N, C-alpha and C positions, 0 to 999 in steps of 0.2 A: 504494499499500499504506500502510495506516495505521501510525503509529508503534507503537501499543500493541495492535494487532489480531492475530488469529491466524486467517488465512483457510484455506480448504480447500486452497489451492495450497501452503501451508506445512506440510502434514501428509503423512507417509509412509503410503501406504495399500496399495501393491501388494506381493504376496508376493515378486516379483522383486527389489524394492529391499531388503526385509528379508534375503533370502538374500545379496545382494551385500554388505550392511553386516556381517552376521555372519561371512561367510567372509573378507572382505578388509579389514575395518575395524580400527582401533586402539582400544584400551580405555583409559579414564581413570577414576580414582576420585576422589571428592571428599576433602578433607582428613580429614574425620571418618568416612569410609567409609560414609556413609549412601546415597549415590547412585553409580551407575556409568553411564558413557556409552560407547557403541560408536559411532564416527564414521568417516566417509570425507570427505576433502577433495579436490575435483577442481579443478585450475587451469584457466585459459583458458576459463572458461565465458562464454557470451554476456553475461550480466548476473549480478551478485552475487545469490545465492539461497540460502536455507536451508530445509531440511525437517526436521521432527522427528516423533518417535513416542514414546509412553510404553508400555512393556511390563512387566507385573507377573506373575510366576509364580503358579500356583495354590497353591504351597506357602507363599506369603507370608501368605495369610489368606483369609477368605471373600470373596464377590463384592462385598459392600457396601464392605469395607475396600479391596479392590483398586481398585475404580472411584473411590473417594475419593482414593487415592494418585495415580492417573492424572490426575484433575481438578486436583489440587494442583500436579503437575509441569507440566501445560500452562499453568496460571495463572502459576506462577512464571516459566516461560520467556517467556510473553507480556509480563510486566512487565519482564524483563531482557534481551530479545533485542538491545537496543542495545549490549550488551557485546561482541558479535561484530561486527567491522568487515570486511565482505566486500569493500569497494572501497578498502582502505587503500594499495594499491600499484598498479603498472601492471597487474597481473594481477587478474582478477575470479574469485572462488572460488564453487563450488557445494558446499555442506556438507550432509551428511545425518547426523543424530544420532538414536540410539535411547537414551532414558533408561530406567533400571530401578533398583529399590531395591538397594542393596548389602547392608547388614546390617539393613535395616528389615524387620520382620514384625509381624503382628498380635499375636503373643505378647509381644514386647518393647514395642511401642507400640500400646496399645489405642486411644487417641484421638490422631490425628495432625492437626497444623494446618500452615497455611502457613508459620509462623515456624520449624517444624522442617525443612521442605523448602528454602526459599529460600536460606539460606546455602550449603547444599551445592550447589545448582544454580548459583549465581553463581560459586562456586569452580570448578566444571567448565567453565562458559562462558569464564572467564578462561584456564583451561588450554588449551582448544581454540583460543581466539583467539591464544595464544602460539605455537601450532604452525602458524599460517597463514603 
């Protein structure tokens, strides 16, 4: 696995996984409330593994804006995934995370850039790493 890559094995795609995360997952908000993460941590996995998804509600904005936010979330995660240490103890963890905007919307933020998303996402990753 490349250090800064985001392969298909690192993405949540199945409806079963989404239902599991939303029903039994924990929720964390970034310090500035821009992003929200719903996540599940499973211990004693065969190898340390992380899977992510970006979900944006239709109420947040039009399709172009929503797709841009999802791309920025994935890019920000790709650059900062080293902040989660999956093999730091004797136990190996399998982490699934769904990122979504907290108080971001197209009405409040017409033009959104990577510098708007990255601090919030790094804050969330540090919070999730703290709960491992």
